[in-house]
LOZA-244782 format. One line per 8 residues: their letters; for each residue z, y, x of N, C-alpha, C. Coordinates in steps of 0.001 Angstrom, whole numbers, plus 500000, padded with zeros to 6 digits. Layout:
# residues N
a = Z,Y,X,Z,Y,X,Z,Y,X ~ ... .
This chain:
# residues 357
mlkitsfw = 247449,296779,758547,246414,297300,759683,245305,296438,759503 ~ 243915,297195,760204,242699,296910,760226,242939,296126,761180 ~ 241938,294850,761554,242480,294258,763217,240916,294268,763380 ~ 240103,295108,764621,238693,295267,764660,238942,293218,766300 ~ 237848,293037,766007,238115,291786,766919,238269,292287,768654 ~ 238040,291410,769469,238328,292522,770933,236969,292271,771758 ~ 236117,291473,771323,235362,291236,771916,233840,291200,770775 ~ 232877,291338,771771,232022,291828,770472,230474,291882,771689 .
yvshlshl = 229196,291284,771375,228345,291422,771725,227563,292511,771874 ~ 227868,293110,772825,226363,293882,773933,225494,294302,773504 ~ 224216,294674,773313,222765,294277,773629,222674,295804,774267 ~ 221916,294843,775699,221486,295949,776337,219637,295412,776579 ~ 219199,296632,776195,217353,296884,775743,216845,297232,777963 ~ 215811,296828,778333,215095,297022,779688,215117,298277,779841 ~ 215244,299141,779111,214979,300778,779161,216471,301581,778427 ~ 217175,301105,778314,218465,301353,778185,218764,301761,778872 .
aseganpl = 220045,302606,778976,221340,303027,779845,222646,302092,779504 ~ 222549,300944,778972,223593,299745,778677,224244,300818,777486 ~ 223045,300980,776680,223238,302269,775195,223294,301335,774081 ~ 224311,301325,773469,223988,300470,771954,225114,299374,771213 ~ 226107,299855,772321,227129,298712,771709,227898,299023,770556 ~ 227893,298384,769648,228290,298730,768182,230060,297909,767427 ~ 231136,298063,768092,231926,297848,767429,232234,296914,766526 ~ 231843,297955,765851,231958,298281,764067,231294,296649,763852 .
aclrpkns = 230040,296211,764027,230424,294916,763496,231041,294125,763664 ~ 232012,293897,764128,233069,292665,764860,234118,293145,763441 ~ 233909,294091,762713,234831,294462,762349,235666,293410,760853 ~ 237070,292786,760972,236992,291387,760069,237776,291852,758823 ~ 237495,291237,757510,238030,291148,756467,239738,291454,756249 ~ 240269,292073,755951,242066,291804,755189,242185,290861,754207 ~ 242085,289619,755011,243131,288178,753978,243937,287618,754437 ~ 244618,286874,754014,246071,285976,754057,245511,285536,755581 .
gdgfgnha = 243803,284341,755476,243619,283542,756442,242804,283533,757851 ~ 242945,285434,758465,242080,286058,758910,242393,285316,759862 ~ 243527,285060,760189,243915,284559,761711,244899,284976,762051 ~ 245011,286626,762145,245567,287361,762775,246987,288067,762282 ~ 247447,287313,761098,248630,287179,760269,248772,288063,759299 ~ 247570,289522,758922,247563,289566,758034,248010,290061,756370 ~ 248464,291402,756095,248665,291304,754746,247158,291659,753601 ~ 247676,290315,752948,246762,290635,752022,245453,291780,751448 .
tptptppa = 246935,292916,751013,246389,294355,750795,247341,295042,751721 ~ 245904,295395,752838,246485,296791,753717,246336,298025,753651 ~ 247314,298929,753977,248028,300184,753636,248056,301553,754492 ~ 246914,301605,755428,247239,302934,755703,247668,303752,755489 ~ 248651,304445,756089,249351,305612,755718,248854,306867,756555 ~ 248093,307857,756613,247962,309302,757313,249087,310051,756795 ~ 249089,311597,757142,249897,312595,756339,249343,312957,755196 ~ 247960,313330,755261,247711,313317,754273,246398,312851,753538 .
egslnnps = 245858,312330,752701,244502,311475,752595,243126,312339,753158 ~ 242774,311951,754178,241240,312409,754448,241615,313329,755707 ~ 242568,312871,756102,242540,313602,757895,243436,312946,758709 ~ 243559,312804,760303,243868,311984,761236,245108,312028,761612 ~ 245736,311296,761725,246907,311205,762506,246980,311656,764154 ~ 247433,312419,765165,247757,312734,766426,246258,313341,766364 ~ 245351,313897,766060,244211,314244,766675,243712,314628,767713 ~ 244574,315354,768734,244058,315306,769808,245197,314727,770716 .
fensltnw = 245220,314223,770386,246366,312822,771215,247603,314174,772407 ~ 247897,315086,771601,249193,315388,772200,250735,314579,772309 ~ 250208,313365,771097,251653,312128,771181,251143,311152,771528 ~ 249785,311377,772248,249479,309998,773049,249205,309333,772413 ~ 248975,307934,772553,248689,307143,771752,248933,306630,770224 ~ 249775,307623,770159,250235,307114,768802,249874,307779,767521 ~ 249844,306035,766756,248682,306522,765160,247139,305718,766120 ~ 247225,305427,767310,245407,304973,767303,245969,303435,767077 .
nncgnasn = 244639,302692,767576,244853,301336,767287,243721,301219,768732 ~ 244339,299985,769372,243783,299556,769922,242669,298378,769903 ~ 241234,298393,770335,240458,297497,770018,239107,296889,770988 ~ 239872,296784,772030,239567,296305,773671,240755,296101,773653 ~ 240299,295985,775209,241436,295324,776281,242170,296918,776547 ~ 243405,297068,776448,244611,298142,776604,244913,298846,777542 ~ 244421,297861,778664,244398,298384,779776,242858,299450,780473 ~ 242270,299670,779727,240844,300636,779358,241325,302154,778713 .
lsivndty = 242659,301982,778289,242617,302995,777407,244244,304163,778388 ~ 243793,305044,778312,245276,306560,778995,244780,307949,778745 ~ 245697,307879,778569,246117,309763,778461,245668,310043,779384 ~ 245014,311409,779771,245156,312262,781318,245103,313709,780795 ~ 245441,314405,781350,245401,315919,781623,244364,316480,781896 ~ 242959,316101,781797,241840,316878,782084,241546,317088,780125 ~ 241397,318193,780097,241844,318727,778357,240781,319100,778049 ~ 240074,319393,776864,239493,320751,776087,240221,321377,775902 .
dgtkalqv = 241736,320945,775297,242883,321875,774455,243428,321373,775279 ~ 245135,321980,774732,246579,321089,774457,246464,320609,776086 ~ 247703,319453,776369,248216,319678,777158,247820,317962,777914 ~ 246941,316841,776916,246341,316087,777051,244762,315637,775850 ~ 244444,314400,776587,243404,314164,776408,242956,312688,776242 ~ 242410,311719,775708,242527,310274,775815,241310,309950,776604 ~ 241697,308789,776934,240149,308355,778642,239718,307466,777689 ~ 238873,306387,777645,238196,305223,777008,237438,304884,778641 .
qnggcvyq = 237591,303790,778824,236381,303357,780004,236049,302395,779821 ~ 235156,301022,780445,234906,300012,781255,234826,299553,780060 ~ 234411,299897,779118,234686,299030,777351,235724,299154,776314 ~ 236497,299924,776976,237393,299803,776181,237516,301069,774752 ~ 238308,300611,773838,238409,301213,772243,239218,301355,771701 ~ 239037,302200,770856,240286,302257,770212,239734,303030,768517 ~ 240485,303024,767511,239696,303335,766341,241617,303505,765502 ~ 241595,304424,764184,242683,304924,763461,241573,304704,762326 .
eivispsq = 242412,304034,760998,242151,303828,759833,242360,305459,758853 ~ 241685,305804,757957,241877,306936,757639,241972,306328,755148 ~ 242326,307109,754817,242108,306434,753042,241561,307569,752883 ~ 240478,307960,752391,239489,308932,751863,239081,308381,750384 ~ 238288,309581,749788,237841,309621,748917,236329,309959,748642 ~ 236425,308110,747361,234506,308447,746622,234107,309565,746636 ~ 233122,309778,747039,231716,310835,746530,232140,311988,747189 ~ 233249,312255,748373,233187,313394,749394,232429,313471,751004 .
nytlscda = 232209,314538,750906,232004,314323,752406,233013,315133,753159 ~ 232869,313787,754572,233241,314206,755383,232645,314707,757220 ~ 233453,315321,757685,232938,315598,759191,233758,315721,760224 ~ 233624,314461,760749,233944,314295,762075,233506,315091,763225 ~ 235010,315509,764140,234291,316198,765017,235149,316201,766018 ~ 234829,316652,767529,235413,315698,768622,234849,316803,769750 ~ 235476,316454,770306,235291,317473,772079,234948,315926,772980 ~ 233760,316024,774077,233786,314236,774834,232816,314948,775987 .
krslsnwa = 233014,314270,776786,232371,314552,777548,232557,313005,778694 ~ 231993,311990,779145,231510,311451,780415,231610,311411,781437 ~ 231559,310693,782183,231429,311086,783964,230523,310649,784214 ~ 229508,309215,783991,228559,309308,784611,227615,309173,783864 ~ 226811,308148,783181,225231,307816,782996,225670,306851,781430 ~ 226877,306325,781518,226639,305223,780968,227197,305575,779409 ~ 227007,304114,778552,227170,304361,777529,228131,304857,776682 ~ 228901,305867,775874,229503,306016,775228,229495,306630,773966 .
slqfayld = 230788,306559,773142,230092,306400,771739,231177,307229,771094 ~ 230855,308386,769724,231720,308383,768532,231358,307936,767766 ~ 232336,306938,766370,231878,306202,765093,232744,306528,764048 ~ 231897,306767,762787,232699,307298,761772,232198,305923,760639 ~ 232834,305199,759868,232182,304434,758627,233073,304056,758016 ~ 232654,303770,756412,233061,303788,754951,233347,302599,755006 ~ 234149,302374,754468,234526,300627,753712,235000,301102,752432 ~ 234551,299628,751583,235491,299331,750319,236513,299219,749981 .
anwsilat = 237052,298651,749191,238427,298583,749646,238982,296738,749880 ~ 237612,296430,750419,237985,294701,750904,237574,294762,752440 ~ 237326,296046,752756,237029,296461,753586,236123,296134,754723 ~ 234932,295909,753321,233525,295494,754042,232955,297023,754041 ~ 231975,297207,755472,231416,298253,755444,230089,298729,754802 ~ 230584,300096,754451,229348,300423,753541,228221,301295,753943 ~ 228548,302336,755099,227727,303107,755479,228708,303954,756734 ~ 227818,303589,758187,228350,303995,759662,227681,305410,760026 .
rqaavtsq = 228148,306353,761231,227008,307287,761745,227625,307163,763301 ~ 226573,306954,764194,227271,306501,765572,226718,307978,766693 ~ 227450,308953,767077,226768,309731,768256,227441,309248,769348 ~ 226378,309374,770824,225769,309193,771909,226954,310102,772262 ~ 228267,309913,772854,228612,311152,774029,227718,310669,775623 ~ 226986,312236,775681,225458,312695,777114,225942,312996,777373 ~ 227349,314328,776965,227544,315428,778499,228508,315170,779526 ~ 228251,315678,780663,229223,315444,781424,229873,316552,781864 .
nyqsyyls = 230305,317468,780904,231172,318694,780533,231645,318764,778829 ~ 232978,318799,778531,233006,318960,776749,231997,319513,776323 ~ 231519,318955,775659,230820,319642,774127,231113,319038,773157 ~ 230765,319569,771862,231731,319357,770509,230455,318502,769614 ~ 231095,317089,769601,230741,316411,768271,230699,315814,767477 ~ 229540,316228,766474,229828,316398,764814,229281,314655,764100 ~ 229649,314301,762994,229312,313050,762798,229681,313794,760785 ~ 228316,313829,759952,228346,314231,758447,227638,313222,757429 .
htapansk = 229353,312948,756864,227832,312104,755740,229051,311863,754632 ~ 228225,311713,753604,228998,311054,752034,229289,310141,752217 ~ 231306,309878,751503,231157,308301,751064,230541,307892,750114 ~ 230004,306867,749960,229484,305864,748958,230315,306411,747627 ~ 229633,305649,746515,231053,305708,745342,232501,305123,745798 ~ 232225,303346,746172,232747,302685,746309,233727,302747,747584 ~ 234209,303635,748451,234710,303545,749535,236146,303484,749152 ~ 236688,303331,750144,237897,303632,749437,238557,303906,751343 .
yaivlfys = 238208,303457,752637,238814,303527,753992,237856,304407,754280 ~ 238167,304779,756268,236931,304909,756321,237713,304843,757765 ~ 236927,304677,758975,237013,304440,760570,236229,305403,760917 ~ 237423,305772,762234,236791,306396,763959,237741,305829,764233 ~ 236189,305849,765041,236095,304551,766639,235098,305406,767539 ~ 236454,304922,768954,235450,306141,769991,235397,304675,771366 ~ 234553,304559,771603,234011,303428,772542,233229,303789,773564 ~ 233752,303308,775464,233327,303825,776524,232758,302900,777311 .
edstrydk = 231941,302753,777742,231435,301863,779086,231316,302881,780357 ~ 231432,303779,780327,231107,305331,781228,233261,305211,781192 ~ 233675,306414,782191,234671,306936,781933,234699,308362,780607 ~ 234972,308056,779572,234938,309675,778780,236271,309869,777896 ~ 235955,310976,778062,237579,312274,777505,237202,312520,776256 ~ 238241,312482,774998,237823,312487,773789,239421,313606,773394 ~ 239182,314556,772754,239897,315879,772961,239820,316270,771548 ~ 240546,317028,770722,240742,318145,769779,239664,317195,768769 .
cqlssgnv = 240177,316262,768299,239290,315870,767042,239296,316290,765847 ~ 238780,315211,764749,239540,316248,763330,238435,316105,762366 ~ 238985,315382,761181,238145,315185,760274,238257,315629,759149 ~ 237771,316903,758130,237583,317401,757223,236599,317571,755829 ~ 236837,317284,755331,235787,317109,753601,235337,318670,753456 ~ 234782,318394,752333,233965,319404,752037,232301,319966,752632 ~ 232062,320626,751864,230418,320906,752798,230535,321652,754018 ~ 229381,321118,754610,229256,321340,756046,228767,322627,756162 .
aprnllln = 229000,323850,756628,228844,325492,757230,227418,324311,758158 ~ 226376,325977,758093,225238,325296,759142,225746,325931,760636 ~ 225195,324596,761426,225912,324505,763157,224894,324441,763926 ~ 225221,324337,764856,223779,324131,765900,223718,322891,766351 ~ 223003,322253,766014,223051,320649,766209,222337,320061,767755 ~ 222424,320977,768846,221803,321057,769773,223449,321215,771027 ~ 223245,320260,771357,224183,320256,772690,223707,320790,773973 ~ 225037,321715,774401,224486,322245,775516,222805,323475,775642 .
agfesgnd = 223538,324007,774819,221803,324116,773923,220984,326204,774612 ~ 222185,326959,775551,222160,327611,776801,221836,327098,777782 ~ 222564,325669,777943,222124,325592,779073,222818,325626,780359 ~ 224130,326454,780050,225305,326943,780689,226233,325878,781424 ~ 225803,324149,781051,225826,323322,781570,224956,322546,782370 ~ 224443,323469,783155,222682,322466,783356,222209,322015,782509 ~ 221742,320679,782980,220943,319908,781855,221775,318796,781533 ~ 223215,319223,781218,224029,318382,780545,223609,317774,778541 .
awfncada = 223493,316490,778797,223246,315956,777202,221049,316862,777015 ~ 220747,316213,777988,218993,317472,778009,218522,315632,779060 ~ 217571,315102,778755,216881,314484,778894,215596,314323,779340 ~ 215266,313794,780476,214249,314321,781523,212949,313015,780731 ~ 211243,313733,780523,210526,312658,779933,209248,312450,780642 ~ 208980,313319,781820,208417,313210,782427,208376,312969,783957 ~ 208211,313850,784593,208433,313686,786009,209869,314473,786107 ~ 211088,314195,786667,211917,315204,786470,212497,315790,787715 .
anlsissd = 211308,316602,788654,211416,316924,789573,210708,318221,789342 ~ 210268,318225,788123,209446,319400,787447,210596,320354,786521 ~ 211353,319275,786204,212429,320431,785663,214230,320449,786768 ~ 214279,321753,786264,215231,322791,787057,216205,323720,786331 ~ 217751,323696,786647,217979,324989,785947,217727,325933,786465 ~ 217436,327280,785914,217533,329008,786421,217786,329413,786831 ~ 218004,330507,787213,219458,331595,786747,218524,332735,786794 ~ 217456,332496,786431,216329,333780,785021,216582,333142,783661 .
ansgtkam = 217890,334074,782782,217813,333685,781722,217796,334576,781267 ~ 217947,334435,779717,217284,335372,778283,218950,335726,778311 ~ 219837,335085,778650,221639,335854,778277,222511,334397,779079 ~ 223486,334816,778961,224302,333768,780139,223932,334183,781510 ~ 224029,332893,782385,223744,332618,783453,222345,331982,783701 ~ 222178,330793,782829,221450,329861,783200,220091,329575,781934 ~ 219195,328808,782685,218306,328784,781648,217314,327385,782543 ~ 216897,326552,781287,216065,325642,781538,214374,326039,781813 .
nvknggcv = 214317,325399,783391,212428,325685,783657,211942,324439,784257 ~ 210610,324325,782993,209746,323285,783043,208369,323537,783655 ~ 208273,322823,784447,206573,323276,785141,205876,322171,785360 ~ 204756,322301,785594,203576,321201,786535,203474,319764,785577 ~ 203531,320125,784102,203464,318630,783276,204736,318421,782884 ~ 205803,318622,783127,207847,318613,783136,207611,318518,781151 ~ 208507,317803,781408,208742,317355,779654,210343,316986,779905 ~ 211112,317515,778834,212534,317610,778634,212382,317328,777200 .
yqdvyiea = 214131,316812,776658,214240,316355,775177,215737,316457,774455 ~ 215996,316390,773550,216831,315914,772852,217071,315693,771338 ~ 217551,314759,771257,217468,313861,770191,218680,314115,769631 ~ 218465,314173,768310,219890,314483,766974,219661,313281,765595 ~ 220643,312902,765607,220853,312331,763743,220992,313529,763112 ~ 219559,313538,761914,219293,314725,760854,219193,313634,759858 ~ 218756,314783,758703,218987,314019,757227,218106,313942,757001 ~ 217052,313358,756221,215609,313320,755305,215655,313986,754700 .
gmtyklsc = 214952,314515,753668,215288,315533,753072,215227,316902,752909 ~ 215849,317020,754586,216173,318533,754934,215031,319194,755692 ~ 215272,320300,755030,214488,321299,756490,215050,321974,757373 ~ 214666,321689,758720,215260,322005,759917,214317,323229,760609 ~ 214984,324234,761068,214348,325472,761938,214762,325235,763787 ~ 213985,325149,764521,214555,325037,766083,213847,326346,766849 ~ 214745,327150,767548,214348,328189,767478,214657,328386,768923 ~ 213536,328783,770147,214677,328943,771511,213967,330967,771313 .
sakrastg = 214312,331007,773108,213844,332451,773722,213451,331505,774690 ~ 211802,332088,774766,211148,331007,775736,209886,332249,776469 ~ 209198,332026,777869,208590,332482,778059,208292,331493,779716 ~ 206574,331580,779846,206027,330987,780759,205726,332220,781909 ~ 205509,331753,783079,205125,332643,784161,203658,333278,784540 ~ 203082,332340,783768,201338,332750,784151,200479,332709,782302 ~ 199742,331416,782796,198788,331278,781547,198310,329810,781417 ~ 199160,329285,782104,199137,327860,781273,199902,327441,780599 .
wasmtlaf = 199400,326076,779827,199404,325671,778850,201247,325236,778552 ~ 202144,326163,777925,203249,325664,777703,203445,325456,775984 ~ 205035,324492,775474,205135,324182,774180,205901,323710,774003 ~ 207025,324095,772647,208147,323754,772151,208019,322899,770791 ~ 208421,321650,770877,207828,320777,769537,209191,320350,769271 ~ 209131,319716,767710,210044,320125,766591,209397,317866,765977 ~ 209818,317454,766894,209279,316100,765969,211014,315249,765131 ~ 210153,314504,763907,211290,313120,763578,210714,311782,763576 .
sganwqql = 211239,311196,763870,211542,309477,763552,211889,309411,762808 ~ 211910,308112,762299,212340,306928,761667,213762,306153,763175 ~ 214620,305004,761780,215496,304088,762544,214955,303529,763929 ~ 213727,303258,763891,212583,302167,765544,212356,303557,766413 ~ 212134,304712,765895,211542,305613,766447,209941,306132,766183 ~ 209750,305311,765236,208164,306025,764569,208084,307128,763843 ~ 207405,308072,764945,207261,309619,764791,206174,309467,763446 ~ 207401,310383,762374,207329,310854,761121,206279,311514,760598 .
asqnipit = 206637,312712,761744,206645,314307,761262,206334,314753,762694 ~ 205950,315744,762971,205955,316939,764217,205223,317816,763959 ~ 205935,319322,764904,204977,320600,764793,205334,321368,766121 ~ 204163,321623,767136,204838,322556,767817,204049,323690,768290 ~ 204620,324271,769051,204471,325702,768927,203692,325726,770450 ~ 202993,327118,770901,202106,327270,771902,203706,328266,772184 ~ 204009,328608,773911,204739,329800,774760,203747,330850,775142 ~ 203495,331588,774575,202479,333110,775323,202776,333764,775811 .
snsyspvn = 204019,334563,775558,204359,334970,776379,205433,335457,777320 ~ 204993,336346,778593,205355,336376,779893,206561,337102,779920 ~ 207485,337200,779065,208857,337846,778950,209420,336889,777621 ~ 210281,336924,778351,211820,336080,776420,211063,336782,775547 ~ 210870,335798,775074,210710,336080,773088,211108,334998,772339 ~ 211256,335065,770797,211779,333738,770505,210758,333486,769685 ~ 210577,331945,769921,209652,331323,769196,210577,330284,768558 ~ 209985,329550,766709,210850,329285,765838,209876,328056,765358 .
itlaapvg = 209979,327081,764895,209168,326129,764200,210028,325643,763128 ~ 209697,325816,761534,210771,325207,760640,210100,323972,759353 ~ 210852,322850,760155,209905,321725,759440,210634,321069,758737 ~ 210139,320286,757003,211164,319602,756478,211023,317864,757065 ~ 212026,317327,756863,211934,315632,757371,212131,315365,756714 ~ 210996,314122,757005,210238,313056,755786,211243,311436,754989 ~ 211069,311407,754458,211826,310550,753556,211778,309666,754563 ~ 213086,308623,755403,212801,307533,755860,213190,308138,757867 .
svhgiavf = 213521,309484,757528,213444,310713,759068,215221,309796,759724 ~ 214902,309966,760811,216678,309742,761218,217098,310499,762213 ~ 216294,310409,763298,216302,311348,764622,215653,312581,764373 ~ 215631,313538,765184,214888,314838,765139,215280,315323,767052 ~ 213845,315357,767296,213567,315566,768319,213408,317026,768842 ~ 213713,317894,769921,213489,318955,770283,212978,318528,771341 ~ 211611,319170,772050,211132,319216,773035,209857,320010,773896 ~ 210887,320680,775477,209637,321976,775950,208891,320979,776867 .
ysedssfy = 207596,321047,776719,206813,320713,778537,205693,322051,778367 ~ 205711,321933,780013,204981,323178,780174,203959,322965,781513 ~ 202448,322965,781274,201923,322890,782712,201978,324422,783843 ~ 202599,325362,782852,203380,326611,783809,204235,326868,784363 ~ 204870,327249,784412,206268,327860,785421,206865,327905,783459 ~ 207656,327063,783196,208091,328129,781525,209185,327748,781653 ~ 210135,328913,780443,211856,328923,780827,212209,329251,779229 ~ 213390,327833,779269,214317,327652,777915,215048,328671,777701 .
ddcsleaq = 215674,329508,776976,217357,329554,776371,217974,329862,775038 ~ 218698,329455,775060,219213,330656,773805,218727,329386,772689 ~ 218920,328101,772361,218191,327123,771720,218908,327093,770471 ~ 218577,326870,769239,219147,325885,768141,218419,325354,767216 ~ 218882,323836,766719,218442,323080,766194,219412,323460,764265 ~ 218959,323988,763751,219806,323758,761957,219269,323887,760752 ~ 219942,322791,759844,219184,322630,758794,219490,324070,757815 ~ 218041,323660,757407,217994,325062,756592,218467,324974,754623 .
galssval = 219125,325223,754256,219647,324499,752861,220837,323648,752203 ~ 220530,323325,751180,222062,322233,751212,221645,320764,750917 ~ 222410,320127,751092,221659,318735,751084,220924,318023,749893 ~ 219570,317727,749804,219155,317346,748250,219877,316136,747643 ~ 219924,315574,746945,219814,314383,746133,218787,312913,747104 ~ 218131,313602,748316,217058,312330,748312,217706,312059,750043 ~ 218727,313478,750524,219369,312977,751827,220326,312729,751974 ~ 221373,312517,750264,222162,312109,750395,222204,310586,749983 .
dqknswvg = 221265,309810,749320,220425,309032,749385,220262,308500,750731 ~ 220061,308724,751114,219211,308266,752842,220838,307868,753154 ~ 221927,308761,753247,222886,309087,754060,223722,307498,753484 ~ 223691,307587,752182,225065,306438,752121,224146,305474,751544 ~ 222438,304943,752156,222291,303303,752335,221796,303242,754156 ~ 222702,304566,754489,222304,304365,755853,223634,303234,756582 ~ 223186,301894,757039,224162,300733,757442,224256,300484,758387 ~ 225122,301085,759274,224835,299280,761379,223738,300020,761734 .
ssfmrpsa = 223013,301488,761515,222667,302278,762536,222839,302309,763790 ~ 222342,302363,765071,222965,302430,766256,222309,303191,767178 ~ 222577,304358,767865,222343,305287,767994,221950,305325,769409 ~ 220425,305280,769697,220035,304617,771219,218951,305927,772132 ~ 218807,305729,773132,217251,306392,773997,216103,306052,773276 ~ 214946,306359,772605,213716,306300,772611,213066,305381,773505 ~ 212186,304908,773619,211830,303779,774672,211023,304605,775277 ~ 210236,303776,776926,209638,304888,777422,207924,304603,776931 .
evleglle = 207595,303565,775842,206218,304036,775073,206898,304980,774445 ~ 207631,305065,773005,208052,305854,772296,208061,307383,773329 ~ 208432,307424,774353,208350,309185,775071,207136,309325,775524 ~ 206406,308583,776301,205029,308518,776345,204099,309112,775523 ~ 204141,308213,774050,203377,308900,772942,203924,310213,772550 ~ 204876,310480,772545,205517,311444,772221,204838,312542,773048 ~ 204840,312598,774935,204399,313162,776160,202914,313656,775104 ~ 202097,312287,774855,200305,312972,774409,200637,314065,773387 .
sikqp = 201292,313719,772331,201357,314510,771393,201654,316083,771549 ~ 201680,316305,772408,202384,317441,772902,201095,318463,774209 ~ 200818,317746,774851,200004,318569,775552,199230,319362,775070 ~ 198181,320065,775567,197496,321273,775461,196545,320041,774456 ~ 196551,321046,773250,195099,320410,772296,193922,320593,773521 .
C-alpha cells in the first residue's frame, strides 16, 4: 500500500480562506528504503479494475487509508444516500488506491458538503508504476448542502495507478462516491444552479449586501437577486479547446444595466477570453452564451452583475461536443495544479470588464 506522509505544508495566501492544501505533494515513492517498511512492488487489490472499494462508506472506513490524524476521520449518519457517510475535519485526510488502464478516461463523482467556509477538497491523481504523479485534478467543496462534484480526465499513456483523496480543514461530509470509465455525458458543471440551496457554491464579487435569495423564481422556489452594482460568480474547471454554453433564465426590474458573463482564465487566473450578454427583459427569458476555451484555459467563470434589480434562475454550464485532441493534451500535461479562489485584484478586473460599456 502506498504511504502518504502525515504532515505537509499548507500555503495560505492573504486573500484565501485557507484554500490550497495539496496532500498529494507528499506522496512517497514505493521502495524498500523509504522508512515505512514497504515492499518494493505495491499491489492494490480493488474488486475490479478502475473501481472504488466501499465507495459510499456503508462499511465504515474499510478499504480507505488515513493520511493525516486518524482522530479527524469519522463515520456519521448525516448522509446523502444510505445510512453512513464519511466526515473529515481539522486537516484530516483519507485516500484509496486503484489500478487503472492507461489512456482511458475516468470520472470521479462524489456528493459532499462542508459545515463552514474553510478549505475542503476531493482530489484524483494518476501515477506511473513507480508511483510518480503524472496528472491530478482537485475540486474544492464549496457547498453547505450536499452537491455532486465531478473530476474527469484521461489517464496518461504510462499510468498504472490512481489515487482518490479527500482532505478537509472544515467539517466535511463525503458520500455516494463512484469512479467510472468511458466517455462522460454532457452535464451541468454549475453547483446549485437553480439556487434552491440559497447561495451555496456561489461567491460574492462586490458588495454582499446587494445579493439576496428571492422567492420570485422562474421554477422551483428560489432565484438569485442581484442589484445596485452587485456581482456573484462561480468558477469551475474546464478543458482548453472545448466550447461551452452558459444558459440562464433572467430578468431585470427596470432599465438599468444587467448582464451575464462567461470568462475563461489560465492556472494563475490570467483572463484569456470573455463574453457577456445584457439582460433586457422584464420577465424571465432565456439568455445564452457559447464560447470556446482558448489553449491554456483552466477555469471557467460564470458571473452575474446588475445595476438594476435583476433575477437569475435555472442556470447551466455545459461542454458542447466531444473532447478535442488539444483538450486531451492539456489534461494529460496538467500536473500539480491546485484549486483556489481568484485574488481580489482578479475579481476587480473582471468586475470592471462586465460593467455597462
